DOKELO-411057 format. One record per residue: residue in three letters; x, y, z of N, C-alpha, C, O, CB in turn. Coordinates in steps of 0.001 Angstrom, whole numbers, padded with zeros to 6 digits. Atoms other than C-alpha are relative to their C-alpha. Last residue first. Glycine has a CB too. Layout:
! residues N
<rest:Ala n.east:X n.north:Y n.up:Z ca.east:X ca.north:Y ca.up:Z c.east:X c.north:Y c.up:Z o.east:X o.north:Y o.up:Z cb.east:X cb.north:Y cb.up:Z>
...
//
This chain:
! residues 78
<rest:Cys n.east:-000096 n.north:-001219 n.up:-001329 ca.east:-009091 ca.north:017210 ca.up:033018 c.east:000919 c.north:000684 c.up:000084 o.east:000988 o.north:001516 o.up:000989 cb.east:000027 cb.north:-000385 cb.up:001324>
<rest:Phe n.east:-000025 n.north:-001464 n.up:000139 ca.east:-009526 ca.north:016200 ca.up:029486 c.east:-000201 c.north:000660 c.up:001066 o.east:-000726 o.north:001771 o.up:001145 cb.east:-000842 cb.north:000475 cb.up:-000837>
<rest:Pro n.east:-001363 n.north:-000417 n.up:000852 ca.east:-008662 ca.north:012281 ca.up:029510 c.east:000026 c.north:001413 c.up:-000048 o.east:001166 o.north:001799 o.up:-000302 cb.east:000071 cb.north:-000552 cb.up:-001573>
<rest:Pro n.east:000666 n.north:-000502 n.up:001326 ca.east:-011447 ca.north:011114 ca.up:032291 c.east:001313 c.north:001073 c.up:-000750 o.east:001946 o.north:001945 o.up:-000154 cb.east:-001698 cb.north:001010 cb.up:000452>
<rest:Thr n.east:-000123 n.north:-001480 n.up:-000617 ca.east:-009502 ca.north:009067 ca.up:034746 c.east:-000775 c.north:000573 c.up:-001482 o.east:-000763 o.north:000050 o.up:-002596 cb.east:001971 cb.north:000703 cb.up:000443>
<rest:Gly n.east:001127 n.north:-000812 n.up:-000410 ca.east:-010316 ca.north:005436 ca.up:034613 c.east:-000434 c.north:001504 c.up:000365 o.east:-001338 o.north:001957 o.up:001068 cb.east:-000220 cb.north:-000488 cb.up:000818>
<rest:Lys n.east:-000062 n.north:-000406 n.up:-001727 ca.east:-007045 ca.north:004096 ca.up:034669 c.east:-001381 c.north:000510 c.up:000419 o.east:-001636 o.north:000859 o.up:001572 cb.east:001195 cb.north:001360 cb.up:000410>
<rest:Ser n.east:-000183 n.north:001449 n.up:-000568 ca.east:-007379 ca.north:002526 ca.up:030996 c.east:000083 c.north:000522 c.up:001298 o.east:-000350 o.north:-000451 o.up:001916 cb.east:001328 cb.north:-000994 cb.up:-000505>
<rest:Leu n.east:001591 n.north:000741 n.up:000095 ca.east:-009163 ca.north:005740 ca.up:029765 c.east:000303 c.north:-001241 c.up:000826 o.east:-000541 o.north:-001732 o.up:001576 cb.east:-000642 cb.north:-000499 cb.up:-001781>
<rest:Glu n.east:000773 n.north:-000890 n.up:-001014 ca.east:-005903 ca.north:007853 ca.up:031048 c.east:-001238 c.north:-000714 c.up:-000056 o.east:-001929 o.north:-000726 o.up:000962 cb.east:-000162 cb.north:001649 cb.up:-000359>
<rest:Ser n.east:-000722 n.north:-000018 n.up:-001068 ca.east:-003591 ca.north:005437 ca.up:028633 c.east:-001040 c.north:000689 c.up:001409 o.east:-001076 o.north:-000002 o.up:002427 cb.east:001387 cb.north:000876 cb.up:-000457>
<rest:Val n.east:000470 n.north:001287 n.up:-000649 ca.east:-006004 ca.north:005497 ca.up:026069 c.east:000433 c.north:-000304 c.up:001235 o.east:-000344 o.north:-000774 o.up:002066 cb.east:000310 cb.north:-001069 cb.up:-000708>
<rest:Ile n.east:001272 n.north:-000384 n.up:-000175 ca.east:-005729 ca.north:009691 ca.up:025994 c.east:-000443 c.north:-001788 c.up:000496 o.east:-001119 o.north:-002061 o.up:001488 cb.east:-000776 cb.north:000863 cb.up:-001593>
<rest:Ser n.east:000274 n.north:-000588 n.up:-001073 ca.east:-001949 ca.north:009227 ca.up:026230 c.east:-001571 c.north:000155 c.up:000174 o.east:-001789 o.north:000456 o.up:001347 cb.east:000730 cb.north:001204 cb.up:000002>
<rest:Ala n.east:-000479 n.north:000944 n.up:-000992 ca.east:-001745 ca.north:006984 ca.up:023480 c.east:-000144 c.north:000210 c.up:001523 o.east:-000380 o.north:-000641 o.up:002380 cb.east:001309 cb.north:-000141 cb.up:-000239>
<rest:Ile n.east:000807 n.north:000965 n.up:-000228 ca.east:-003795 ca.north:009124 ca.up:021404 c.east:000470 c.north:-000866 c.up:001143 o.east:-000288 o.north:-001184 o.up:002059 cb.east:-000186 cb.north:-000680 cb.up:-001161>
<rest:Asn n.east:001209 n.north:-000487 n.up:-000718 ca.east:-001742 ca.north:012001 ca.up:021952 c.east:-001207 c.north:-001149 c.up:000188 o.east:-001945 o.north:-001202 o.up:001172 cb.east:-000567 cb.north:001270 cb.up:-000845>
<rest:Gln n.east:-000341 n.north:-000060 n.up:-001550 ca.east:001463 ca.north:010034 ca.up:021262 c.east:-001225 c.north:000433 c.up:000735 o.east:-001547 o.north:-000024 o.up:001831 cb.east:001222 cb.north:001052 cb.up:000355>
<rest:Met n.east:-000336 n.north:001411 n.up:-000413 ca.east:-000030 ca.north:008982 ca.up:017700 c.east:000450 c.north:-000046 c.up:001533 o.east:000149 o.north:-001015 o.up:002231 cb.east:001197 cb.north:-000585 cb.up:-000953>
<rest:Gln n.east:001679 n.north:000327 n.up:000018 ca.east:-001161 ca.north:012680 ca.up:016862 c.east:000006 c.north:-001375 c.up:000983 o.east:-000623 o.north:-001489 o.up:002034 cb.east:-000757 cb.north:-000403 cb.up:-001888>
<rest:Gln n.east:000619 n.north:-001014 n.up:-000867 ca.east:002555 ca.north:013769 ca.up:017608 c.east:-001487 c.north:-000722 c.up:000266 o.east:-001892 o.north:-001129 o.up:001355 cb.east:-000069 cb.north:001621 cb.up:-000789>
<rest:Glu n.east:-000586 n.north:000343 n.up:-001120 ca.east:003880 ca.north:010922 ca.up:015504 c.east:-000425 c.north:000886 c.up:001332 o.east:-000383 o.north:000344 o.up:002436 cb.east:001407 cb.north:000058 cb.up:-000301>
<rest:Asp n.east:-001487 n.north:000250 n.up:-000455 ca.east:001817 ca.north:011377 ca.up:012773 c.east:000271 c.north:-000398 c.up:001113 o.east:-000561 o.north:-001048 o.up:001747 cb.east:000755 cb.north:000965 cb.up:-000038>
<rest:Leu n.east:-000455 n.north:000133 n.up:-001046 ca.east:-001677 ca.north:009954 ca.up:011655 c.east:001760 c.north:000213 c.up:-000178 o.east:002564 o.north:-000515 o.up:-000760 cb.east:-000578 cb.north:-001312 cb.up:000498>
<rest:Asp n.east:-000438 n.north:-001422 n.up:000383 ca.east:-003334 ca.north:010389 ca.up:007834 c.east:000730 c.north:000470 c.up:001899 o.east:000680 o.north:001669 o.up:002174 cb.east:-001823 cb.north:001201 cb.up:-000760>
<rest:Phe n.east:000490 n.north:-000947 n.up:-000794 ca.east:-005976 ca.north:007682 ca.up:009008 c.east:000664 c.north:001174 c.up:000067 o.east:000195 o.north:002114 o.up:000707 cb.east:-000133 cb.north:-000422 cb.up:001117>
<rest:Ala n.east:001656 n.north:-000199 n.up:000186 ca.east:-005302 ca.north:005358 ca.up:006229 c.east:-000543 c.north:001209 c.up:000853 o.east:-001347 o.north:001978 o.up:000326 cb.east:-000877 cb.north:-001423 cb.up:000537>
<rest:Gln n.east:000458 n.north:-000690 n.up:001421 ca.east:-001420 ca.north:005948 ca.up:006316 c.east:-001294 c.north:000110 c.up:-000237 o.east:-001646 o.north:001136 o.up:-000818 cb.east:000444 cb.north:-000675 cb.up:-001169>
<rest:Lys n.east:-000323 n.north:-001087 n.up:-000081 ca.east:-000960 ca.north:005367 ca.up:010174 c.east:-000826 c.north:000864 c.up:-001295 o.east:-001648 o.north:001779 o.up:-001338 cb.east:001493 cb.north:-000055 cb.up:000061>
<rest:Ile n.east:000828 n.north:-000727 n.up:-000906 ca.east:-002996 ca.north:002345 ca.up:010049 c.east:-000023 c.north:001513 c.up:-000144 o.east:-000995 o.north:002242 o.up:-000340 cb.east:000402 cb.north:-000323 cb.up:001312>
<rest:Lys n.east:001117 n.north:000006 n.up:000814 ca.east:-000926 ca.north:001006 ca.up:007190 c.east:-001254 c.north:000595 c.up:000600 o.east:-002180 o.north:001015 o.up:-000095 cb.east:-000237 cb.north:-001310 cb.up:-000396>
<rest:Ser n.east:-000250 n.north:-000763 n.up:001042 ca.east:002179 ca.north:001629 ca.up:009076 c.east:-001396 c.north:000383 c.up:-000879 o.east:-001715 o.north:001516 o.up:-001242 cb.east:001054 cb.north:-000750 cb.up:-000793>
<rest:Glu n.east:-000190 n.north:-001179 n.up:-000691 ca.east:000966 ca.north:-000023 ca.up:011957 c.east:-000002 c.north:001080 c.up:-001104 o.east:-000843 o.north:001973 o.up:-001210 cb.east:001303 cb.north:-000036 cb.up:000869>
<rest:Leu n.east:001417 n.north:-000109 n.up:-000284 ca.east:-000169 ca.north:-003114 ca.up:009871 c.east:000321 c.north:001410 c.up:000769 o.east:-000594 o.north:002158 o.up:000426 cb.east:-000793 cb.north:-001388 cb.up:000930>
<rest:Asn n.east:000796 n.north:-000139 n.up:001045 ca.east:003523 ca.north:-003219 ca.up:008363 c.east:-001497 c.north:000494 c.up:000220 o.east:-001939 o.north:001348 o.up:-000548 cb.east:000040 cb.north:-001201 cb.up:-000604>
<rest:Phe n.east:-000179 n.north:-001069 n.up:000566 ca.east:005296 ca.north:-002825 ca.up:011419 c.east:-000806 c.north:000615 c.up:-000917 o.east:-001266 o.north:001756 o.up:-000885 cb.east:000906 cb.north:-000087 cb.up:-000393>
<rest:Thr n.east:-001273 n.north:-000171 n.up:000954 ca.east:003525 ca.north:-005636 ca.up:012790 c.east:000252 c.north:001353 c.up:-000221 o.east:-000607 o.north:002188 o.up:000060 cb.east:-000144 cb.north:-000658 cb.up:-001402>
<rest:Ile n.east:000035 n.north:-001081 n.up:000888 ca.east:000962 ca.north:-005570 ca.up:015660 c.east:001470 c.north:-000075 c.up:-000834 o.east:002571 o.north:000038 o.up:-000294 cb.east:-000251 cb.north:001431 cb.up:000871>
<rest:Arg n.east:-000334 n.north:-000975 n.up:-000357 ca.east:000446 ca.north:-009059 ca.up:017418 c.east:000233 c.north:001077 c.up:-001281 o.east:000132 o.north:000722 o.up:-002456 cb.east:001016 cb.north:-000327 cb.up:000818>
<rest:Arg n.east:-001242 n.north:-000241 n.up:001293 ca.east:-002013 ca.north:-011515 ca.up:016974 c.east:000724 c.north:001403 c.up:000378 o.east:000086 o.north:002327 o.up:000882 cb.east:-000795 cb.north:000198 cb.up:-001853>
<rest:Lys n.east:000113 n.north:001195 n.up:000533 ca.east:-004597 ca.north:-013172 ca.up:019689 c.east:001455 c.north:000362 c.up:-001022 o.east:002387 o.north:-000416 o.up:-001229 cb.east:-001676 cb.north:-000355 cb.up:-000739>
<rest:Gly n.east:-001181 n.north:-000262 n.up:-000560 ca.east:-004715 ca.north:-009728 ca.up:021569 c.east:000605 c.north:-001358 c.up:-000414 o.east:001605 o.north:-001652 o.up:000240 cb.east:-000035 cb.north:000400 cb.up:001570>
<rest:Val n.east:000136 n.north:000824 n.up:-001063 ca.east:-008311 ca.north:-009436 ca.up:021335 c.east:001258 c.north:-000375 c.up:000681 o.east:001346 o.north:-000519 o.up:001900 cb.east:-000661 cb.north:-001098 cb.up:-000399>
<rest:Glu n.east:001079 n.north:-000584 n.up:-000970 ca.east:-007992 ca.north:-006405 ca.up:019245 c.east:-000332 c.north:-000954 c.up:001524 o.east:-000607 o.north:-000556 o.up:002656 cb.east:-001490 cb.north:000078 cb.up:-000986>
<rest:Val n.east:-000790 n.north:-001257 n.up:-000418 ca.east:-005267 ca.north:-007892 ca.up:016906 c.east:-000730 c.north:000316 c.up:001234 o.east:-000219 o.north:-000157 o.up:002249 cb.east:000018 cb.north:001289 cb.up:-001111>
<rest:Leu n.east:-001024 n.north:000708 n.up:-000464 ca.east:-007439 ca.north:-011115 ca.up:016339 c.east:001055 c.north:000747 c.up:000844 o.east:001518 o.north:000353 o.up:001914 cb.east:000561 cb.north:-000588 cb.up:-001075>
<rest:Ala n.east:000458 n.north:000237 n.up:-001141 ca.east:-010309 ca.north:-008943 ca.up:015307 c.east:000998 c.north:-000631 c.up:000818 o.east:000966 o.north:-000236 o.up:001984 cb.east:-001105 cb.north:-000675 cb.up:-000101>
<rest:Ile n.east:000315 n.north:-001169 n.up:-000704 ca.east:-008162 ca.north:-006654 ca.up:013177 c.east:-000649 c.north:-000878 c.up:001104 o.east:-000273 o.north:-000589 o.up:002240 cb.east:-000942 cb.north:001203 cb.up:-000801>
<rest:Leu n.east:-001543 n.north:-000194 n.up:-000729 ca.east:-006093 ca.north:-010021 ca.up:011713 c.east:-001016 c.north:001271 c.up:000791 o.east:-000818 o.north:001016 o.up:001979 cb.east:001876 cb.north:000565 cb.up:-001272>
<rest:Ala n.east:-000367 n.north:000616 n.up:-000931 ca.east:-009755 ca.north:-011259 ca.up:010766 c.east:001148 c.north:000187 c.up:000933 o.east:001245 o.north:-000286 o.up:002066 cb.east:000025 cb.north:-000875 cb.up:-000428>
<rest:Phe n.east:000934 n.north:-000223 n.up:-001317 ca.east:-011107 ca.north:-008444 ca.up:009195 c.east:000446 c.north:-000759 c.up:001120 o.east:000415 o.north:-000350 o.up:002280 cb.east:-001500 cb.north:-000415 cb.up:-000212>
<rest:Ser n.east:001350 n.north:000881 n.up:000365 ca.east:-008460 ca.north:-008902 ca.up:006251 c.east:-000434 c.north:000333 c.up:001589 o.east:000335 o.north:000610 o.up:002510 cb.east:000212 cb.north:-002024 cb.up:-000581>
<rest:Cys n.east:-000761 n.north:001380 n.up:-000892 ca.east:-005806 ca.north:-006147 ca.up:005920 c.east:-001372 c.north:-000395 c.up:-000129 o.east:-002308 o.north:000185 o.up:-000681 cb.east:000864 cb.north:000087 cb.up:001856>
<rest:Asn n.east:-000553 n.north:000763 n.up:001188 ca.east:-006416 ca.north:-002852 ca.up:003351 c.east:000521 c.north:-001005 c.up:000831 o.east:001749 o.north:-001084 o.up:000799 cb.east:001097 cb.north:000739 cb.up:-001032>
<rest:Val n.east:-001649 n.north:000193 n.up:-000140 ca.east:-006316 ca.north:-000188 ca.up:006273 c.east:000354 c.north:-001130 c.up:-001022 o.east:001549 o.north:-001357 o.up:-001216 cb.east:000537 cb.north:-000510 cb.up:001679>
<rest:Met n.east:-000743 n.north:-001102 n.up:-000145 ca.east:-009705 ca.north:001161 ca.up:005264 c.east:001429 c.north:-000191 c.up:-000122 o.east:002185 o.north:000369 o.up:-000915 cb.east:-000290 cb.north:000557 cb.up:001149>
<rest:Lys n.east:-000141 n.north:-000385 n.up:001423 ca.east:-010919 ca.north:-002372 ca.up:004483 c.east:000639 c.north:001431 c.up:000023 o.east:001538 o.north:001508 o.up:-000814 cb.east:-001456 cb.north:-000024 cb.up:-000795>
<rest:Ala n.east:-000961 n.north:000536 n.up:000862 ca.east:-009812 ca.north:-003452 ca.up:007774 c.east:-000015 c.north:000055 c.up:-001356 o.east:000899 o.north:-000382 o.up:-002054 cb.east:000103 cb.north:-001101 cb.up:000217>
<rest:Phe n.east:-001276 n.north:-000405 n.up:-000203 ca.east:-011671 ca.north:-000485 ca.up:009533 c.east:000986 c.north:-001067 c.up:-000778 o.east:001946 o.north:-000530 o.up:-001331 cb.east:000250 cb.north:000113 cb.up:001563>
<rest:Asp n.east:-000641 n.north:-001112 n.up:000471 ca.east:-014664 ca.north:-001390 ca.up:008009 c.east:001184 c.north:000212 c.up:000135 o.east:001895 o.north:000154 o.up:-000869 cb.east:-000421 cb.north:000892 cb.up:000347>
<rest:Arg n.east:-000068 n.north:000873 n.up:001711 ca.east:-014619 ca.north:-005476 ca.up:008642 c.east:000135 c.north:001671 c.up:-000611 o.east:000979 o.north:001817 o.up:-001495 cb.east:-002012 cb.north:-001290 cb.up:-000776>
<rest:Gln n.east:-001283 n.north:000457 n.up:000330 ca.east:-013791 ca.north:-004137 ca.up:012467 c.east:000151 c.north:-000282 c.up:-001429 o.east:001276 o.north:-000333 o.up:-001926 cb.east:000320 cb.north:-001147 cb.up:000756>
<rest:Thr n.east:000164 n.north:001473 n.up:-000604 ca.east:-017142 ca.north:-001941 ca.up:012687 c.east:001669 c.north:-000393 c.up:-000190 o.east:002466 o.north:000465 o.up:-000570 cb.east:-001297 cb.north:-001194 cb.up:-001025>
<rest:Leu n.east:-000411 n.north:000943 n.up:001054 ca.east:-016001 ca.north:001948 ca.up:012090 c.east:-000136 c.north:-001358 c.up:000710 o.east:000412 o.north:-001558 o.up:001794 cb.east:001531 cb.north:000285 cb.up:-000582>
<rest:Asn n.east:001120 n.north:000727 n.up:-000022 ca.east:-017584 ca.north:004716 ca.up:014591 c.east:000050 c.north:-001152 c.up:-001261 o.east:-000945 o.north:-001332 o.up:-001963 cb.east:-001212 cb.north:001033 cb.up:-000078>
<rest:Tyr n.east:000505 n.north:-000340 n.up:001305 ca.east:-014447 ca.north:006821 ca.up:013655 c.east:-001529 c.north:-000721 c.up:-000382 o.east:-002089 o.north:-000698 o.up:-001478 cb.east:001164 cb.north:-000468 cb.up:-001050>
<rest:Ser n.east:000039 n.north:-001385 n.up:000326 ca.east:-013391 ca.north:006977 ca.up:017169 c.east:-000588 c.north:000373 c.up:-001330 o.east:-001074 o.north:001489 o.up:-001511 cb.east:001299 cb.north:000503 cb.up:000068>
<rest:Glu n.east:001251 n.north:-000541 n.up:-000409 ca.east:-014203 ca.north:003375 ca.up:017538 c.east:-000148 c.north:001686 c.up:000079 o.east:-001228 o.north:002251 o.up:000249 cb.east:-000253 cb.north:-000627 cb.up:001374>
<rest:Arg n.east:000828 n.north:000618 n.up:000496 ca.east:-011420 ca.north:002324 ca.up:015374 c.east:-001666 c.north:000544 c.up:000300 o.east:-002587 o.north:000838 o.up:-000462 cb.east:000382 cb.north:-001271 cb.up:000418>
<rest:Ile n.east:000219 n.north:-000563 n.up:001275 ca.east:-008981 ca.north:004732 ca.up:016619 c.east:-001227 c.north:-000565 c.up:-000484 o.east:-002079 o.north:000302 o.up:-000682 cb.east:001116 cb.north:-000225 cb.up:-000937>
<rest:Tyr n.east:000143 n.north:-001342 n.up:000140 ca.east:-009633 ca.north:003498 ca.up:020085 c.east:-000209 c.north:000861 c.up:-001481 o.east:-001200 o.north:001524 o.up:-001788 cb.east:001119 cb.north:000404 cb.up:000629>
<rest:Lys n.east:001454 n.north:-000629 n.up:-000503 ca.east:-009516 ca.north:000111 ca.up:019268 c.east:-000472 c.north:001080 c.up:000059 o.east:-001415 o.north:001343 o.up:-000687 cb.east:-000276 cb.north:-000138 cb.up:000995>
<rest:Ile n.east:000470 n.north:000028 n.up:000967 ca.east:-006041 ca.north:000695 ca.up:017293 c.east:-001687 c.north:-000263 c.up:000190 o.east:-002527 o.north:000221 o.up:-000568 cb.east:000796 cb.north:-000877 cb.up:-000697>
<rest:Ile n.east:000002 n.north:-001468 n.up:000907 ca.east:-005010 ca.north:002372 ca.up:020334 c.east:-000520 c.north:-000580 c.up:-001167 o.east:-001312 o.north:000277 o.up:-001560 cb.east:001585 cb.north:000874 cb.up:-000329>
<rest:Glu n.east:000938 n.north:-001051 n.up:-000082 ca.east:-006223 ca.north:-000658 ca.up:022487 c.east:000158 c.north:001234 c.up:-000456 o.east:-000681 o.north:002079 o.up:-000144 cb.east:-000280 cb.north:000170 cb.up:001063>
<rest:Lys n.east:001400 n.north:000266 n.up:000531 ca.east:-004513 ca.north:-003181 ca.up:020488 c.east:-000962 c.north:001028 c.up:000626 o.east:-001902 o.north:001440 o.up:-000054 cb.east:-000495 cb.north:-001514 cb.up:000348>
<rest:Asn n.east:000344 n.north:001203 n.up:-000418 ca.east:-001043 ca.north:-001651 ca.up:020788 c.east:-001436 c.north:-000146 c.up:-000162 o.east:-002060 o.north:000785 o.up:-000671 cb.east:000432 cb.north:-000222 cb.up:001302>
<rest:Met n.east:001203 n.north:000187 n.up:000305 ca.east:000925 ca.north:001088 ca.up:018954 c.east:-000245 c.north:-001390 c.up:000707 o.east:000607 o.north:-002278 o.up:000686 cb.east:-000227 cb.north:000106 cb.up:-001502>
//
């Protein structure tokens, strides 16, 4: 999981960083710092995000693929 994936998940649910942090049960500051690359994503944070949004490994791989394609400027569903 990386900062782009976290931001993608958050924006997919139309959540602010504060609302996302509440759902994940962590601080708003942590989410803000992760999204700008100033804090790393710990195993604990990754687990909380997966649990909060009920994401399994296949779903995470799908999200990673979409984020990768978006970063290239390619529409993900071609």
